[in-house]
VEXGU-694902 format. One record per residue (C-alpha): y, x, z; residue in one letter; residue number from 0; chain. Coordinates in nm, 3 decimals. Example, Ala and Ser with C-alpha at 12.3 -4.5 7.8 and 13.67 -1.06 7.14 Angstrom:
# residues 2
@py: -0.450 px: 1.230 pz: 0.780 rodren: A drenpa: 0 roro: A
@py: -0.106 px: 1.367 pz: 0.714 rodren: S drenpa: 1 roro: A
This chain:
# residues 114
@py: -0.468 px: -9.558 pz: -5.082 rodren: C drenpa: 0 roro: A
@py: -0.272 px: -9.725 pz: -5.341 rodren: P drenpa: 1 roro: A
@py: -0.234 px: -10.097 pz: -5.260 rodren: G drenpa: 2 roro: A
@py: -0.234 px: -10.043 pz: -4.850 rodren: D drenpa: 3 roro: A
@py: 0.074 px: -10.134 pz: -4.689 rodren: K drenpa: 4 roro: A
@py: 0.215 px: -9.997 pz: -4.360 rodren: I drenpa: 5 roro: A
@py: 0.483 px: -10.069 pz: -4.133 rodren: T drenpa: 6 roro: A
@py: 0.749 px: -9.817 pz: -3.951 rodren: V drenpa: 7 roro: A
@py: 0.919 px: -9.878 pz: -3.624 rodren: A drenpa: 8 roro: A
@py: 1.107 px: -9.708 pz: -3.389 rodren: G drenpa: 9 roro: A
@py: 1.188 px: -9.826 pz: -3.045 rodren: E drenpa: 10 roro: A
@py: 1.536 px: -9.940 pz: -3.090 rodren: E drenpa: 11 roro: A
@py: 1.606 px: -9.910 pz: -2.673 rodren: S drenpa: 12 roro: A
@py: 1.600 px: -9.541 pz: -2.698 rodren: H drenpa: 13 roro: A
@py: 1.944 px: -9.293 pz: -2.805 rodren: R drenpa: 14 roro: A
@py: 2.047 px: -9.008 pz: -2.930 rodren: Y drenpa: 15 roro: A
@py: 2.366 px: -8.850 pz: -3.053 rodren: K drenpa: 16 roro: A
@py: 2.332 px: -8.674 pz: -3.388 rodren: I drenpa: 17 roro: A
@py: 2.698 px: -8.463 pz: -3.316 rodren: T drenpa: 18 roro: A
@py: 2.889 px: -8.364 pz: -3.061 rodren: E drenpa: 19 roro: A
@py: 3.113 px: -8.624 pz: -2.986 rodren: D drenpa: 20 roro: A
@py: 2.944 px: -8.871 pz: -3.176 rodren: G drenpa: 21 roro: A
@py: 2.844 px: -9.240 pz: -3.020 rodren: P drenpa: 22 roro: A
@py: 2.466 px: -9.287 pz: -2.868 rodren: W drenpa: 23 roro: A
@py: 2.292 px: -9.430 pz: -3.167 rodren: I drenpa: 24 roro: A
@py: 1.965 px: -9.565 pz: -3.186 rodren: N drenpa: 25 roro: A
@py: 1.678 px: -9.541 pz: -3.489 rodren: V drenpa: 26 roro: A
@py: 1.890 px: -9.795 pz: -3.690 rodren: D drenpa: 27 roro: A
@py: 2.193 px: -9.509 pz: -3.673 rodren: G drenpa: 28 roro: A
@py: 2.549 px: -9.527 pz: -3.709 rodren: D drenpa: 29 roro: A
@py: 2.610 px: -9.848 pz: -3.835 rodren: P drenpa: 30 roro: A
@py: 3.003 px: -9.713 pz: -3.905 rodren: N drenpa: 31 roro: A
@py: 2.890 px: -9.403 pz: -4.100 rodren: L drenpa: 32 roro: A
@py: 2.718 px: -9.494 pz: -4.402 rodren: S drenpa: 33 roro: A
@py: 2.538 px: -9.219 pz: -4.593 rodren: T drenpa: 34 roro: A
@py: 2.498 px: -9.363 pz: -4.951 rodren: E drenpa: 35 roro: A
@py: 2.610 px: -9.144 pz: -5.219 rodren: G drenpa: 36 roro: A
@py: 2.618 px: -8.793 pz: -4.948 rodren: N drenpa: 37 roro: A
@py: 2.352 px: -8.596 pz: -5.099 rodren: R drenpa: 38 roro: A
@py: 2.446 px: -8.341 pz: -4.767 rodren: D drenpa: 39 roro: A
@py: 2.190 px: -8.653 pz: -4.594 rodren: Y drenpa: 40 roro: A
@py: 1.825 px: -8.670 pz: -4.729 rodren: P drenpa: 41 roro: A
@py: 1.899 px: -9.048 pz: -4.776 rodren: C drenpa: 42 roro: A
@py: 2.157 px: -9.136 pz: -4.942 rodren: Y drenpa: 43 roro: A
@py: 2.099 px: -9.464 pz: -5.158 rodren: E drenpa: 44 roro: A
@py: 2.228 px: -9.796 pz: -5.080 rodren: E drenpa: 45 roro: A
@py: 2.183 px: -9.974 pz: -4.686 rodren: G drenpa: 46 roro: A
@py: 2.102 px: -9.559 pz: -4.516 rodren: C drenpa: 47 roro: A
@py: 2.279 px: -9.460 pz: -4.223 rodren: F drenpa: 48 roro: A
@py: 2.368 px: -9.139 pz: -4.044 rodren: A drenpa: 49 roro: A
@py: 2.119 px: -9.126 pz: -3.752 rodren: G drenpa: 50 roro: A
@py: 1.906 px: -9.401 pz: -3.881 rodren: M drenpa: 51 roro: A
@py: 1.510 px: -9.338 pz: -3.942 rodren: L drenpa: 52 roro: A
@py: 1.386 px: -9.236 pz: -4.224 rodren: I drenpa: 53 roro: A
@py: 1.014 px: -9.144 pz: -4.406 rodren: V drenpa: 54 roro: A
@py: 0.978 px: -8.908 pz: -4.652 rodren: K drenpa: 55 roro: A
@py: 0.675 px: -9.034 pz: -4.894 rodren: Y drenpa: 56 roro: A
@py: 0.529 px: -8.793 pz: -5.087 rodren: T drenpa: 57 roro: A
@py: 0.358 px: -8.897 pz: -5.405 rodren: H drenpa: 58 roro: A
@py: 0.020 px: -8.696 pz: -5.477 rodren: E drenpa: 59 roro: A
@py: 0.215 px: -8.595 pz: -5.780 rodren: N drenpa: 60 roro: A
@py: 0.483 px: -8.447 pz: -5.617 rodren: G drenpa: 61 roro: A
@py: 0.719 px: -8.703 pz: -5.672 rodren: V drenpa: 62 roro: A
@py: 0.958 px: -8.767 pz: -5.320 rodren: E drenpa: 63 roro: A
@py: 1.091 px: -9.137 pz: -5.198 rodren: E drenpa: 64 roro: A
@py: 1.321 px: -9.112 pz: -4.893 rodren: I drenpa: 65 roro: A
@py: 1.299 px: -9.475 pz: -4.752 rodren: I drenpa: 66 roro: A
@py: 1.539 px: -9.593 pz: -4.473 rodren: P drenpa: 67 roro: A
@py: 1.370 px: -9.776 pz: -4.211 rodren: I drenpa: 68 roro: A
@py: 1.561 px: -9.811 pz: -3.906 rodren: G drenpa: 69 roro: A
@py: 1.390 px: -10.047 pz: -3.596 rodren: R drenpa: 70 roro: A
@py: 1.082 px: -10.160 pz: -3.891 rodren: N drenpa: 71 roro: A
@py: 1.014 px: -10.177 pz: -4.222 rodren: K drenpa: 72 roro: A
@py: 0.703 px: -10.270 pz: -4.408 rodren: Q drenpa: 73 roro: A
@py: 0.642 px: -10.013 pz: -4.651 rodren: I drenpa: 74 roro: A
@py: 0.393 px: -10.066 pz: -5.004 rodren: S drenpa: 75 roro: A
@py: 0.179 px: -9.753 pz: -5.091 rodren: I drenpa: 76 roro: A
@py: 0.201 px: -9.711 pz: -5.458 rodren: T drenpa: 77 roro: A
@py: 0.051 px: -9.386 pz: -5.548 rodren: I drenpa: 78 roro: A
@py: -0.215 px: -9.182 pz: -5.320 rodren: K drenpa: 79 roro: A
@py: 0.045 px: -8.920 pz: -5.073 rodren: G drenpa: 80 roro: A
@py: 0.153 px: -8.850 pz: -4.734 rodren: N drenpa: 81 roro: A
@py: 0.444 px: -8.950 pz: -4.533 rodren: I drenpa: 82 roro: A
@py: 0.600 px: -8.803 pz: -4.244 rodren: S drenpa: 83 roro: A
@py: 0.948 px: -8.976 pz: -4.031 rodren: Y drenpa: 84 roro: A
@py: 1.269 px: -8.838 pz: -3.906 rodren: S drenpa: 85 roro: A
@py: 1.633 px: -8.916 pz: -3.907 rodren: I drenpa: 86 roro: A
@py: 1.897 px: -8.937 pz: -4.160 rodren: N drenpa: 87 roro: A
@py: 2.083 px: -8.651 pz: -4.022 rodren: D drenpa: 88 roro: A
@py: 2.279 px: -8.329 pz: -4.194 rodren: D drenpa: 89 roro: A
@py: 2.214 px: -8.076 pz: -3.922 rodren: A drenpa: 90 roro: A
@py: 1.976 px: -8.082 pz: -3.640 rodren: F drenpa: 91 roro: A
@py: 2.114 px: -7.848 pz: -3.390 rodren: Y drenpa: 92 roro: A
@py: 2.352 px: -8.098 pz: -3.266 rodren: N drenpa: 93 roro: A
@py: 2.154 px: -8.349 pz: -3.176 rodren: N drenpa: 94 roro: A
@py: 2.156 px: -8.470 pz: -2.808 rodren: E drenpa: 95 roro: A
@py: 1.846 px: -8.754 pz: -2.577 rodren: W drenpa: 96 roro: A
@py: 2.057 px: -8.993 pz: -2.397 rodren: F drenpa: 97 roro: A
@py: 1.947 px: -8.870 pz: -2.019 rodren: K drenpa: 98 roro: A
@py: 1.999 px: -9.115 pz: -1.727 rodren: S drenpa: 99 roro: A
@py: 1.892 px: -9.043 pz: -1.344 rodren: D drenpa: 100 roro: A
@py: 1.661 px: -8.754 pz: -1.485 rodren: G drenpa: 101 roro: A
@py: 1.508 px: -8.903 pz: -1.749 rodren: L drenpa: 102 roro: A
@py: 1.535 px: -8.836 pz: -2.098 rodren: I drenpa: 103 roro: A
@py: 1.489 px: -9.055 pz: -2.412 rodren: D drenpa: 104 roro: A
@py: 1.226 px: -8.992 pz: -2.666 rodren: H drenpa: 105 roro: A
@py: 1.169 px: -9.278 pz: -2.924 rodren: T drenpa: 106 roro: A
@py: 0.877 px: -9.401 pz: -2.992 rodren: P drenpa: 107 roro: A
@py: 0.719 px: -9.422 pz: -3.352 rodren: I drenpa: 108 roro: A
@py: 0.473 px: -9.629 pz: -3.473 rodren: R drenpa: 109 roro: A
@py: 0.278 px: -9.604 pz: -3.785 rodren: I drenpa: 110 roro: A
@py: 0.103 px: -9.984 pz: -3.794 rodren: I drenpa: 111 roro: A
@py: -0.188 px: -10.017 pz: -4.108 rodren: P drenpa: 112 roro: A
@py: -0.130 px: -10.384 pz: -4.246 rodren: E drenpa: 113 roro: A
C-alpha cells in the first residue's frame, strides 16, 4: 500500500556464477563489473552490478522501476503495485550455484514489512 516500507534482503553467504568463467559472487554482484549504462541488463543505473539482487516494482499504472538491492535495502512503496526479484543478468542459461561436499547453495530472499 502507498506509504508502506519493506526491506528486501538476500543471504550473502550463498554463492553463484553468472558466466561460465566468471567469479563466484553473492547478492552484492560482481564489484568489478558495473552495469551502469549497459541496457543489456535489467539494472543499468548508478549502483548496479552484474549478478546483484534486484527488485522490479511494477506500479498499478504499468510503470516499472528496477531497484538495485544487493544484501538489503529498504524500499518505500509510493503507489499500489507488485514486486518481483531476480539477479541482474543478461542471460540465465549459464548461471551456476556453488556446490561443496554435495550441498548446493540457493540464496534465500526475505521480504520484510516495516
